[in-house]
C-alpha positions as MATLAB code, in Angstrom:
seq = 'MTIAAPPATRIVSTSCLTEAGWLLGGFHVPIQQSFGDFLQNGDVFLPMTDVTLPGESEPRPFFALRREDIRLALPDPREARIETITGRAFTSPWSVVCLLEDGVLEGQIDFLTNQRLSDHLRAARGYLLVREASWRPHAAAEPSDAGPAIGASLPVALVSTPRIVGIAEATAQRGHGHPGRYNTTESDYEVG';
ca = [
      25.994  -22.956  -21.837;
      24.881  -23.067  -18.222;
      21.521  -21.657  -17.232;
      21.514  -19.960  -13.851;
      19.019  -21.217  -11.323;
      16.250  -18.779  -10.420;
      16.745  -16.987   -7.096;
      15.289  -18.585   -3.984;
      11.927  -17.079   -3.126;
       9.424  -16.884   -0.299;
       5.657  -16.681   -0.738;
       3.949  -13.510    0.502;
       0.181  -13.949    0.876;
      -1.479  -10.749   -0.324;
      -4.918   -9.332   -1.053;
      -4.762   -6.897   -3.965;
      -7.320   -4.341   -5.039;
      -7.324   -4.036   -8.835;
      -9.608   -2.414  -11.379;
     -11.354   -5.795  -11.672;
     -11.828   -6.103   -7.885;
     -10.065   -7.878   -5.026;
      -7.930  -10.935   -5.596;
      -6.023  -13.074   -3.132;
      -2.872  -15.071   -3.773;
       0.823  -15.488   -3.135;
       3.626  -13.441   -4.672;
       6.983  -15.190   -5.057;
       9.436  -12.637   -3.657;
      13.215  -13.176   -3.701;
      14.344  -14.034   -0.169;
      16.718  -11.068    0.096;
      14.226   -8.522   -1.274;
      11.622   -6.617    0.715;
       8.045   -6.829   -0.478;
       7.976   -3.047   -0.981;
      11.029   -3.209   -3.271;
       9.473   -6.149   -5.101;
       6.379   -4.070   -5.908;
       8.360   -0.922   -6.706;
      10.866   -2.566   -9.031;
       9.082   -5.645  -10.318;
       8.493   -6.585  -13.923;
       5.419   -5.494  -15.857;
       3.653   -8.709  -14.795;
       4.183  -10.174  -11.318;
       3.696  -13.935  -10.988;
       1.283  -15.171   -8.340;
       0.150  -18.637   -7.323;
      -3.036  -20.007   -5.766;
      -4.963  -16.914   -6.817;
      -8.646  -16.432   -6.137;
     -10.068  -14.022   -8.708;
     -13.063  -11.744   -8.110;
     -16.307  -13.714   -8.266;
     -14.565  -17.102   -8.132;
     -14.165  -19.537   -5.256;
     -11.596  -21.962   -6.674;
      -7.999  -20.657   -6.715;
      -6.068  -20.734   -9.966;
      -2.573  -22.268   -9.755;
      -0.915  -19.389  -11.644;
      -1.857  -15.805  -12.429;
       0.283  -12.955  -13.807;
      -0.871   -9.641  -12.326;
      -0.008   -6.407  -14.110;
       1.993   -4.418  -11.553;
       0.536   -1.057  -12.598;
      -2.999   -2.287  -11.899;
      -2.361   -2.947   -8.202;
      -4.199   -0.108   -6.472;
      -3.793   -1.428   -2.960;
      -1.760   -4.393   -1.673;
      -2.401   -5.886    1.763;
       0.419   -8.363    2.433;
       0.851  -10.527    5.486;
       3.401   -8.308    7.331;
       5.369  -11.273    8.715;
       5.814  -12.824    5.280;
       6.459   -9.425    3.669;
       9.018   -8.554    6.353;
       7.543   -5.095    6.807;
       7.781   -3.570   10.251;
       4.448   -2.644   11.752;
       6.033   -0.185   14.208;
       5.979    3.461   13.168;
       8.248    6.359   14.071;
      11.835    5.171   14.178;
      14.991    7.308   14.373;
      14.459   10.366   12.155;
      10.852    9.709   11.221;
       7.507   10.217   12.887;
       4.101    8.729   12.153;
       1.471   11.035   10.697;
      -2.188   10.083   10.285;
      -3.533   10.415    6.757;
      -6.618    9.667    4.705;
      -6.050    8.374    1.157;
      -8.936    8.679   -1.278;
      -8.944    6.028   -3.993;
     -11.461    5.462   -6.752;
     -12.793    2.443   -4.814;
     -12.807    3.763   -1.245;
     -10.886    5.390    1.589;
      -7.742    4.091    3.289;
      -6.914    5.639    6.657;
      -3.698    5.028    8.545;
      -0.248    6.330    9.361;
       2.716    7.047    7.150;
       6.237    7.746    8.344;
       8.200   10.672    7.066;
      10.977   12.907    8.278;
      10.280   14.706   11.519;
       9.441   18.383   10.960;
       8.612   17.784    7.289;
       5.196   18.700    5.939;
       2.950   16.182    4.213;
       3.068   18.208    0.997;
       6.886   18.078    0.990;
       6.870   14.330    1.567;
       4.411   13.762   -1.268;
       6.549   15.655   -3.777;
       9.048   12.783   -3.670;
       6.538    9.923   -3.301;
       6.820    7.349   -6.094;
       5.554    3.847   -6.614;
       3.874    2.574   -3.453;
       3.233    4.441   -0.220;
       3.495    2.340    2.947;
       0.556    2.933    5.291;
       0.582    1.329    8.751;
      -2.220    0.803   11.275;
      -4.655    1.211    8.412;
      -8.344    0.601    7.816;
     -10.248    0.344    4.541;
     -13.715    1.661    3.820;
     -15.087    1.019    0.311;
     -17.447    3.549   -1.264;
     -21.123    2.690   -0.807;
     -21.453    1.558   -4.439;
     -18.547   -0.918   -4.180;
     -19.337   -4.615   -4.269;
     -18.334   -6.610   -1.158;
     -15.640   -9.215   -1.763;
     -14.335  -12.252    0.063;
     -10.729  -11.386   -0.883;
     -10.864   -7.815    0.429;
     -10.650   -6.728    4.055;
     -13.705   -6.361    6.255;
     -14.929   -2.775    6.451;
     -12.990   -0.996    9.193;
     -10.788   -4.050    9.862;
      -7.394   -3.293   11.353;
      -4.709   -3.669    8.687;
      -1.137   -3.741   10.048;
       0.326   -2.630    6.691;
      -0.971   -1.544    3.303;
       0.907   -0.476    0.192;
      -1.080    1.988   -1.897;
      -0.112    2.865   -5.462;
       0.675    6.591   -5.549;
      -0.543    7.012   -9.159;
      -3.885    5.484   -8.061;
      -4.427    7.865   -5.132;
      -7.075   10.432   -6.044;
      -5.940   12.596   -3.141;
      -4.460   12.465    0.342;
      -5.105   14.581    3.421;
      -4.006   14.768    7.002;
      -6.478   12.972    9.246;
      -8.701   15.099   11.467;
      -7.598   13.163   14.557;
      -3.798   13.166   14.534;
      -1.948   10.293   16.213;
       1.470   11.491   15.027;
       3.941   13.880   16.587;
       6.973   15.927   15.665;
       5.537   17.674   12.615;
       4.883   21.387   12.294;
       1.171   20.781   11.890;
      -1.295   22.067    9.358;
      -0.542   24.865    6.969;
      -1.476   28.351    8.082;
      -3.982   29.940    5.783;
      -1.635   32.573    4.421;
      -1.193   32.792    0.659;
       2.523   31.993    0.855;
       1.742   28.514    2.253;
      -0.019   27.555   -0.958;
       2.521   28.834   -3.445;
       3.906   26.163   -5.710;
       7.669   25.919   -5.201;
];
């Protein structure tokens, strides 16, 4: 019986916000797979190496992170092979604010031109890709060396849709091509 060799991988350096706090390490992602697909379709536990846990300074050589506990993943976009440019072909960027239990993530998501945010969110599963983002922890949150600086520019962030408390259009809109905010008529708020 021949045992197949594991697929070739690349290391994607990532800061992850979890229930326990921020941790920093490298995911081993198959070369042909995007980082987003890796998070969406990965096993229950995702292997990481050289991981710095909350409150520790020495990295651990191996750590298995439960995929469902990743609230926010901030990968190096070059290693993750995620484009940082928004609004290609049939999509347009739309500025949003995502409220999480730990803080607020602001940035841009891409979705079909002339689609409303509410329509886009009906189909959202797994991780939502947010570009040109910034993170602001709630006042009670503990600062962490593994997390981003408050207000730091984050080229890409993947936020777990089940972990989003709520999402809204940003007050200052940098996007284009969408019909805009809902009118305040009753029919706009009917559940379809």
